[in-house]
Each structure stands twice: as C-alpha cells, then as structure tokens.
FIKOL-126818 format. One record per residue: residue number from 1; x, y, z of N, C-alpha, C, O in turn. Coordinates in nm, 3 decimals, decimal comma, padded with zeros to 5 digits. Layout:
BEGIN
(r NUM (X Y Z) (X Y Z) (X Y Z) (X Y Z))
...
END
This chain:
BEGIN
(r 1 (-03,879 -07,826 -05,768) (-03,923 -07,904 -05,839) (-04,078 -07,968 -05,871) (-04,166 -07,958 -05,786))
(r 2 (-04,099 -08,021 -05,979) (-04,248 -08,085 -05,979) (-04,253 -08,200 -05,870) (-04,160 -08,269 -05,826))
(r 3 (-04,368 -08,199 -05,844) (-04,467 -08,298 -05,779) (-04,523 -08,454 -05,806) (-04,638 -08,486 -05,773))
(r 4 (-04,472 -08,506 -05,840) (-04,471 -08,600 -05,899) (-04,532 -08,741 -05,835) (-04,541 -08,833 -05,917))
(r 5 (-04,565 -08,764 -05,730) (-04,597 -08,856 -05,645) (-04,667 -08,871 -05,571) (-04,624 -08,856 -05,456))
(r 6 (-04,850 -08,918 -05,589) (-04,918 -08,906 -05,541) (-04,916 -08,998 -05,356) (-04,818 -09,056 -05,310))
(r 7 (-05,052 -08,985 -05,286) (-05,054 -09,020 -05,210) (-05,050 -09,140 -05,172) (-05,019 -09,188 -05,063))
(r 8 (-05,083 -09,187 -05,265) (-05,082 -09,384 -05,231) (-04,931 -09,441 -05,270) (-04,860 -09,530 -05,222))
(r 9 (-04,919 -09,363 -05,364) (-04,792 -09,453 -05,390) (-04,700 -09,359 -05,287) (-04,581 -09,388 -05,301))
(r 10 (-04,714 -09,295 -05,225) (-04,595 -09,212 -05,110) (-04,563 -09,359 -05,015) (-04,463 -09,425 -04,990))
(r 11 (-04,722 -09,370 -04,976) (-04,728 -09,474 -04,859) (-04,666 -09,550 -04,915) (-04,545 -09,548 -04,890))
(r 12 (-04,700 -09,619 -04,981) (-04,668 -09,744 -05,057) (-04,454 -09,728 -05,102) (-04,380 -09,826 -05,104))
(r 13 (-04,431 -09,653 -05,116) (-04,270 -09,588 -05,076) (-04,212 -09,615 -04,963) (-04,109 -09,676 -04,932))
(r 14 (-04,329 -09,539 -04,883) (-04,251 -09,565 -04,750) (-04,253 -09,662 -04,682) (-04,166 -09,679 -04,597))
(r 15 (-04,340 -09,740 -04,700) (-04,353 -09,884 -04,664) (-04,302 -09,995 -04,741) (-04,319 -10,109 -04,699))
(r 16 (-04,234 -09,971 -04,867) (-04,199 -10,081 -04,899) (-03,983 -09,994 -04,894) (-03,894 -10,059 -04,950))
(r 17 (-03,969 -09,941 -04,866) (-03,836 -09,921 -04,805) (-03,766 -09,901 -04,693) (-03,643 -09,902 -04,678))
(r 18 (-03,892 -09,876 -04,578) (-03,926 -09,922 -04,434) (-03,907 -10,052 -04,445) (-03,813 -10,090 -04,374))
(r 19 (-03,982 -10,178 -04,535) (-03,958 -10,310 -04,538) (-03,774 -10,345 -04,562) (-03,687 -10,406 -04,500))
(r 20 (-03,783 -10,273 -04,682) (-03,558 -10,293 -04,712) (-03,457 -10,310 -04,648) (-03,355 -10,379 -04,639))
(r 21 (-03,543 -10,185 -04,579) (-03,390 -10,141 -04,508) (-03,414 -10,228 -04,350) (-03,315 -10,228 -04,278))
(r 22 (-03,510 -10,283 -04,309) (-03,571 -10,365 -04,170) (-03,490 -10,473 -04,257) (-03,382 -10,474 -04,198))
(r 23 (-03,478 -10,566 -04,363) (-03,466 -10,671 -04,398) (-03,252 -10,649 -04,446) (-03,155 -10,725 -04,455))
(r 24 (-03,272 -10,535 -04,459) (-03,118 -10,516 -04,494) (-03,060 -10,541 -04,330) (-02,967 -10,619 -04,308))
(r 25 (-03,129 -10,464 -04,220) (-03,039 -10,480 -04,080) (-03,078 -10,643 -04,069) (-02,991 -10,686 -03,993))
(r 26 (-03,132 -10,714 -04,093) (-03,209 -10,863 -04,043) (-03,116 -10,927 -04,096) (-03,052 -10,991 -04,013))
(r 27 (-03,075 -10,941 -04,215) (-03,004 -11,048 -04,281) (-02,852 -10,958 -04,235) (-02,782 -11,030 -04,164))
(r 28 (-02,800 -10,843 -04,257) (-02,680 -10,805 -04,251) (-02,621 -10,763 -04,368) (-02,523 -10,826 -04,408))
(r 29 (-02,657 -10,677 -04,426) (-02,637 -10,721 -04,566) (-02,663 -10,544 -04,599) (-02,769 -10,484 -04,585))
(r 30 (-02,517 -10,482 -04,651) (-02,574 -10,362 -04,734) (-02,718 -10,297 -04,812) (-02,771 -10,187 -04,801))
(r 31 (-02,762 -10,446 -04,913) (-02,889 -10,377 -04,979) (-02,970 -10,321 -04,933) (-03,047 -10,253 -05,002))
(r 32 (-02,982 -10,334 -04,778) (-03,061 -10,286 -04,729) (-03,086 -10,060 -04,699) (-03,173 -09,994 -04,641))
(r 33 (-02,897 -10,003 -04,813) (-02,919 -09,901 -04,846) (-02,993 -09,834 -04,887) (-03,026 -09,719 -04,855))
(r 34 (-03,051 -09,949 -05,017) (-03,124 -09,945 -05,055) (-03,252 -09,865 -05,067) (-03,282 -09,767 -05,134))
(r 35 (-03,326 -09,953 -04,967) (-03,412 -09,855 -04,920) (-03,434 -09,767 -04,878) (-03,549 -09,725 -04,861))
(r 36 (-03,283 -09,685 -04,832) (-03,358 -09,528 -04,831) (-03,420 -09,440 -04,929) (-03,481 -09,336 -04,902))
(r 37 (-03,399 -09,492 -05,051) (-03,464 -09,455 -05,161) (-03,572 -09,404 -05,173) (-03,607 -09,287 -05,164))
(r 38 (-03,659 -09,556 -05,208) (-03,773 -09,502 -05,242) (-03,847 -09,417 -05,088) (-03,962 -09,376 -05,102))
(r 39 (-03,781 -09,394 -04,951) (-03,793 -09,356 -04,862) (-03,822 -09,216 -04,858) (-03,920 -09,161 -04,808))
(r 40 (-03,671 -09,142 -04,946) (-03,654 -09,009 -04,992) (-03,765 -08,972 -05,069) (-03,833 -08,870 -05,056))
(r 41 (-03,778 -09,070 -05,156) (-03,870 -08,976 -05,288) (-03,978 -08,984 -05,217) (-04,045 -08,886 -05,251))
(r 42 (-04,049 -09,058 -05,118) (-04,154 -09,047 -05,056) (-04,201 -08,926 -04,994) (-04,313 -08,877 -05,013))
(r 43 (-04,085 -08,865 -04,897) (-04,069 -08,775 -04,802) (-04,062 -08,651 -04,896) (-04,135 -08,561 -04,855))
(r 44 (-03,996 -08,621 -05,009) (-03,986 -08,520 -05,069) (-04,124 -08,492 -05,234) (-04,149 -08,402 -05,314))
(r 45 (-04,170 -08,623 -05,206) (-04,258 -08,659 -05,311) (-04,202 -08,581 -05,451) (-04,253 -08,482 -05,504))
(r 46 (-04,117 -08,633 -05,483) (-04,087 -08,634 -05,634) (-03,974 -08,775 -05,662) (-03,881 -08,817 -05,593))
(r 47 (-04,034 -08,825 -05,801) (-03,941 -08,966 -05,824) (-03,850 -08,846 -05,960) (-03,884 -08,742 -06,017))
(r 48 (-03,742 -08,925 -05,963) (-03,602 -08,846 -06,021) (-03,660 -08,977 -06,241) (-03,662 -08,965 -06,364))
(r 49 (-03,689 -09,072 -06,129) (-03,696 -09,178 -06,250) (-03,835 -09,153 -06,302) (-03,848 -09,233 -06,395))
(r 50 (-03,961 -09,074 -06,290) (-04,062 -09,015 -06,339) (-04,069 -08,925 -06,473) (-04,118 -08,942 -06,585))
(r 51 (-03,998 -08,823 -06,407) (-03,964 -08,687 -06,490) (-03,937 -08,720 -06,614) (-03,981 -08,631 -06,687))
(r 52 (-03,861 -08,845 -06,705) (-03,765 -08,801 -06,843) (-03,914 -08,917 -06,911) (-03,921 -08,947 -07,030))
(r 53 (-03,989 -08,953 -06,834) (-04,106 -09,026 -06,904) (-04,298 -08,928 -06,888) (-04,407 -08,955 -06,939))
(r 54 (-04,251 -08,814 -06,794) (-04,399 -08,709 -06,804) (-04,453 -08,841 -06,673) (-04,568 -08,828 -06,631))
(r 55 (-04,421 -08,886 -06,651) (-04,514 -08,938 -06,548) (-04,537 -08,852 -06,430) (-04,479 -08,746 -06,404))
(r 56 (-04,657 -08,930 -06,342) (-04,714 -08,854 -06,223) (-04,781 -08,941 -06,167) (-04,833 -09,009 -06,256))
(r 57 (-04,826 -08,998 -06,015) (-04,951 -08,990 -05,974) (-05,019 -08,962 -05,924) (-05,132 -09,008 -05,905))
(r 58 (-04,973 -08,885 -05,892) (-05,088 -08,691 -05,822) (-05,248 -08,698 -05,890) (-05,279 -08,758 -05,993))
(r 59 (-05,318 -08,638 -05,822) (-05,471 -08,617 -05,913) (-05,447 -08,484 -05,962) (-05,505 -08,463 -06,069))
(r 60 (-05,377 -08,385 -05,916) (-05,403 -08,289 -05,934) (-05,268 -08,247 -05,961) (-05,180 -08,297 -05,891))
(r 61 (-05,225 -08,141 -06,076) (-05,061 -08,081 -06,103) (-05,014 -07,999 -05,985) (-05,077 -07,910 -05,928))
(r 62 (-04,917 -08,036 -05,964) (-04,903 -07,969 -05,849) (-04,717 -07,905 -05,832) (-04,630 -07,991 -05,825))
(r 63 (-04,686 -07,790 -05,827) (-04,637 -07,719 -05,782) (-04,545 -07,687 -05,688) (-04,573 -07,575 -05,644))
(r 64 (-04,413 -07,747 -05,618) (-04,369 -07,760 -05,491) (-04,313 -07,639 -05,491) (-04,206 -07,643 -05,553))
(r 65 (-04,353 -07,471 -05,422) (-04,360 -07,372 -05,364) (-04,279 -07,311 -05,263) (-04,310 -07,202 -05,217))
END
C-alpha cells in the first residue's frame, strides 16, 4: 500500500486515538473502541480515507516495500 500519512499527522493520530481510547475507559463506553482506528492508521502510515481523494501528508511520496 502507498504511504500517505506524514510524521506530524502520524503523531497526532496516535495521540488522539490514545485519548479517545482512554476516554472510553474512563466513561465506560464502547465509543473508545473508535480510537483504535487512528492508532492503527498512525502505525501503518496509510489512511484509507485519503486514497479516493489522492491526499497525502507525506513530504516525499514513498511506497511501502
């Protein structure tokens, strides 16, 4: 897959996802599970929502090998 998540975007996704998961635990709700999505996209460096629009936050276009 094509890498389309830059380093700043990646860090923000992981932090925001962790905060959502933590809020889910604190408020004891299943909505915290949604926080796993930005965490995964941050670690994988690919956002499926960016693909149809041709968006990329990477400085250099890289291919995952």
